[in-house]
N, C-alpha and C positions, 0 to 999 in steps of 0.2 A: 321360854318363850318357843313358840313349836314354828319351824321352818313350815308355812301350810303354803302346799302349792295344789293349782287346781287341774282337773283331770288332760285339760287342753293345757296346759303349759308343759307340764308333765311328758306328753306326747309330741312338743315342740324337742321338750329339751333330750326325748330320745334319740331322736334326728339328728340333732346338732351333737350327739355323743358319735354318733355314724360316721356322721359325714367329716366328723374330726380326727374318726378313726380312719376315713378312707384317707383324708388328707399326712396323715402320720405328724397330727400335731397336738397338742393339750389343751382343751378348752376350759372357759371358766364364766360363771354369771358371776359379777361385781357388782359393787356399787348400791342405788338408791333400788333396783327390785331386793335386793335381799336387805335391804332395812327394812324396806314397807312391810316384805312377806314377815319378817321376824315382829313388827307391829302389827298385823295382822290390819295390813292398810290397804285398799287395792292399791294397784300401777298395771298400766297399761306399756310401761318403758321396760324394754330388756335389754341391757348391755352386755354383751358379751367379749370377752378379750382370751385370743389363741396367743398362743404361744408360736410365733409364727405367721403366714399371709392371714391378714383376716379376710381381705374382699376375697381371697378364692377361698374361705370357710361358706363367705355369705352365698358366693355363687353354686357350692355345690349345695347350700340347703337347700336355695331356691328350686335345683333341680329334682327335689325328695317331695317337694309342697303341689297340694293339686288346691286350686288353680295355679299353676304357675306363677308364682307373684313378680310384682315389677320390683326390680332393684336400681337403687341409685348409689353410683358411687362417685365416692371423692379422693381420684386418690393423688391429690399434694397432700391429703390430710393422712392416708393408710387405713380410710373406713368405707365400712359400705351400711344403707339399711336396706330393711326389706319390711314393709305391712305386711302384714298376713291377717287376715280377720281384723279384729280389734285388739291388734296388739301389733307395736314398732319396734323389731329387731336390729339393735346395731352394733357392728360385728367391728372390731380391732386388732391391731398386732402388738400383744405387750411392748412397752419403748421406755426408755427413761429420756424423762425433759431436763435439758439445761436453759437459764433465762437473763435478760440484758438487764440492765437498772432499768432503761428506759421503756421496756415493752412488757406488754404480757402475753408474748406470744414466742411459743418456746423452739429452740430447737430439738427434733426429736430425733432419737435413733432406737431400732432394734432393743429388746432389753427380754429382762425375766418376768414373771408371776410378780415377784419381790420390785422388783423397777418400778413395774405399773402402779403398783399400791402402792409403794413410798409416794408419787406423785400425785397422788388422792389428795382432796382436799381436805377431809375429816375422816373419824377411825369408825364412826357407826357407816359413813360412805365407803370405807377398805374392805370391808368382808370380802371374799370370794365365797363360791360354792364348785367345787367341780364336778364336772360332765362330765370324767373319765372313767372309765370302766374298773381300775383298780381303786379309784377313790370316791367311787360314786355318792355325790351327794356331802361330802365332808366341805366342813363351812372350814375356809382358812382365815384366821385371823389373828393375823401379827401384832394388830396394835392396841387388844384385847377390848374392840368396837362392843364387842357384844358385851361385856361389863357396864358401859360407857352407854351403851341402850338402856338396860335394865336401870339403871343410875339418872336417866336421863341428863346429858352430858354432852354436850358439845366441842369439841377437844379436835386440836391437831394431830395428825399422824407422827409427824414431826416437829422441829423447834418452830413456832408458831409467828418468828418474828422472817425464817427462811417460807414459810407456806405464805405468807403473806404478802413478806417483799417479790417473792416469783409473782405473783395473780393476785393483786388488791381488791379483785373483785369477790375474793373469798371472804374477804371483813364485811360485807353486802351480807352473802350467803351464810357465815354463820351467825346473823343475826334473824335473816329469812327462816333458819330452819331452825335455830330456838323459838320464834315467834308461831310458824306453822305448827310443832311438836309440842309446846310450851315446855324445854327442854332451858336447862339453863347455861350460860358459856364459862369451861373452866377458867380460872382465875387469873392461870398465867395467858390464856388465850384472849383472852376479854383487855387484859393488858397491854395485849400486845396489838389490839384494833385502834387502840389508843394512841401507843406508841407509832405506829405507820400509819394514822389516818390520809396523813397529806398524800400517801401514794396513788391513793384513790382516784388523782387528778388525771394519771394515766390513761383509765379505764373511758371508754363511751358515753355519752351521756345514754346511749339507748340499753346500754346493757344494766348503768346504773337503774334508769327506772324501769326495764322489765324487773329487778331483784326488789325495787322499792315496791311497786306494784303488786307484788307477791304476799309481801308484806301486809301490804295496805287489805286486797283481799284473805285474808285469815282470821280464824276465829276470833282474835283477840288481837287486831293489830295495835293495840295500846302499848302493848307490851314490845315490840318491833321498835316502835319510834320513843319511846325511853332508853330502850339500849342504843339507838340510832344516836339521842340527843348525848346521854351519857359519855360517851364514846370520841364526840367530836365531829363525827361524821357527816348530823345532821349539819352541823354548821356551814358544810362545804357544798354538799350537795343541794340541800333545801334553806340556805341563807335567813328567809323571811319567816321559814317555821319558826326556826331557833328562835329566833326575835321575838318571839310573841312569850319566851320565859322570861320571870322576874317578877318580883311586885315591887311596888315605888312608893312611899309613904310620907306624905305630906299636912303639915298639923296632923300629926296623929289619924289622919283617913287613908287607908291605902286602899287599893284595885286587888281583884281577884287574879291568880296567875296565868294569863290568856292560852298558854300551853299547854299545863293541865287541863282546863277546863277544853282546851279543843279535845282532848285525848280522849278526855269524862265523854262527849257528845261524839267520837268520831267510834268509841263504844257501843255506846245507845245504838245508834245508828248501825251498827254489824250484828245488834242482834236483831233486825227488824227484816236487813235487806242484803243481800249479795251482789247490788246492783252498784258496780265501781266507781260510775262516775256519781251517784247520789250521794257511796263514802268517798269520794274527791272532794262535793261539795260543801261536808260537813268540816274535814281537812282544812277548808280556804274562807268556812266564812267569817273568819276573824282574823284574816291575814292582813286585813288595814290596820288594825286595831295600834301596833305601835308607833305608827307614822301620824295617827289622829288621834294620839292621847294628848291630852290638856288636864292642865288644872285649875277648877275654877272656885274664889270664895267662897260662894253661895252654893254651889253645886258639887263640886269634890269632885274626882276625875270622869271625864266626858271622851268620848269617842266618838262625836260627831261626823257624821257624812261616811263612817268606816267602811258602812257595805259598798255605796258607791264606790268608791277610791277598793273597794277589794275587789268589784268585778272588772274595772279597770286593770287590776295589777293580773287578772287571770290568764288573759293573752298571753302576757310576756312569760309569767310562771310554765305552762304550755308551749312554748316556744323554745326554751329554753331548755327545757326536762325533754323534747323530743316526741312530747304528746299529741295527737291530735289537733288539727286547730278548726274541725269540721262542724259540724250541731251537738255532737259533745263536749267537746269547748262551749258552744253559745249555752247547751243545758245549763253547763257548770257554772256558766255567768249569770244565769238569770236567776238561780237557784240564791247564790250568792248575794246578788243584789236584791232578791226580793225576802230574805231571811228574816229581816226585822218586822216585817208589817205584821204577819197573822199574832208575833206574842204583843204588836202595837194593838191590836183591838182586844186582846183578851185585857187589857186594861181598864177600855172602855166601853160603856154600850155599845155593843155591836149593832152598826145598821144597816140597812137593804141595802144601801149605796156604798158604802166601804166593802162590801160583801161584793157586792160587783165588781168594783174597780180590780178587788183581788184576784176574783176568778177571769176575768176580759187579760189581765197581767199576767198569770201564772199560765192560762192554755189545757192544753191535756198535761200540764209538769205541777196541778195542785196536789194530787195527793202526796207526791214527791215532798214537794216544800211544805205540807201538814208534817210529812216524819220528819225530815227535818227542824223544823224547829220543835218537836214533839223530844226530841232529841238533844234538845238545843236547853230544855228545862233541865237545869243543875244549880242546884244550890245546898250547902250545909245545915241554911236555916226549914226544916222537914216540913215546917210550916207554910212557908212560901209556897215550896214546892206542888203541895197539894192545891192549894191556891189556886196556882198557874197551871194546872191539871184539868183539877177540874172547871177553869173557865175556857181551858183549851178544847173540852166536851163541848161545852157550849157552842164555841166558835164551828168546831166540825158539824155540829148537826145543822147549823146556822146556814155552811154552806148548801148543806146534804139539799137543805130548804130550797133556797134561793137558784139552785140549780136546776132543780126541777122548777121549778115558777119560769125561769127565765132565759132558761137555755144559753148560757151562756161562755159557755166552754169555746176557746178559739173562736169566737163568734166576729162577725164582719158587719157592720152597722146594714141597717137595711136599703138602704141608699149609697150606693159607688161616688168615689167622684167621677165616674164615667155619667152615672144617672142625669147628675147634677148638671156639669156641661150640655148633654144633651137635653135637657127639660130647662133650661132656663139661657140655651143658648150662648155658651161660657167657654173661653179659651181658657187652654191652662192659665191658671194664673194663683195669687195670691187669696183670693175671694173662695175660688172653690174652696184651698183648703180649711178655711175659716168655717164656711160652711159644714163641711163635712164635720171636723171636729166640733162643731157646734150641737149637732143632730147627736153622736157619740155619747156628750157629756151629758146632754138631755138625757137619753136614753138610763145614762149608768147612774145618773142622778135620780131615776125615776120620776120623771116631770113627765116625760110623752112614755107610751108603751112600745115594747121591742116590736113594731110592727109596721110596715108601710105604709097603711094611709098618717098615721101619727106624724112621721118622720117626713112623710111628705110633705104634709101640714106645716109643719116645722118649720123646713126647709124652704118654703113660701113665704112666711114671716119673716126670717132672719134674712131673704133677698131683698125682702121689701127696706126692713131696718137701713141694710147697706145700701141699700137706694140704687138696688140693681134692676129691680123692675117696676 
């Protein structure tokens, strides 16, 4: 591995070196930037530790930059942040930390570079690069992080029980880094996560969800969820998903393991999209299978209504996890509710009417729904998968054909409720709703054309039927 830096970054390092010399302090680049540069990954965040006053060093550097950058100072934490061009530089004085059992907020005091490296979460994040004249560019690696980087290992620098006991969020971070970098968690570190899993309860829901979403956003999120399940963390932070695991057998009839099926769907969809909310829909599409599971002597295992119950569970899960309760949540809820519809259509001869209804209900999210449904085609029976995918292609073409012909996406009937009241001289009433719904259903069923005059004539006919005129 080679520590490659860009010319712009090199110029920043030289300015930090000059500023540190003028402040009479030692300065080092530490953590994620060092790791990512050794892995030839881009990094926009630069963490600088100085053995001295980090805020004063940040202010000294800022005075040397053009244009003069804004400095965000956090005196309570002894840190300062500079944004310059497309890079963020955070400064902190070297420190050592001590923790109490009921908090992940440490007591902090000034320390040495060694103290600062000791408090780091993993060996690959504990490496430092000197910015000082006497040993400029030297990698200081007391925990053999370079070796772990080369061998793709996540390992704590100190006793993992202490590392995770001090800050339990590091357990989530271990799994997140293993997932993002496609590394493996070293065995004693892994066992310690299982041992200390209940410590995660002192961490805020927001911080847990931030790490969880970084796992979900990775290229292979299934790896992270396997780690979460196997260590027991998933049972604590996301019990509904953990409940999907397992196969029950009655009369020699079993059902598929819905946890591993969900991971397969998530992996499938992650190859197609980086849309985090579509990935959430993949995670939640079968979330209600455990409470809807029934065994029927004639049909075997059934999960009737799991799509509707799953959609009802989405707001509760989002609220508990501190996820947004806005249009993003409604989008996920809609996809969970509708995820069986396209698959059901591939089992039958596709009618224009069924496609119209699907287009009406899915609206602008039809492509995302179809992406989810394609990802949901999983089976050990290769012939079944091929058949479903062939039918899926037929349905996709049919949707395109009907959409071009009927223009039903985000569609509203050509006659509104207000039109009905004005034309028929009716007050707001149950009858207005009946006529409005009847017009919509007639258009979706293909009984009348999607145009004003046919809808008007149908409205008059329906009003006569209801003895309103």
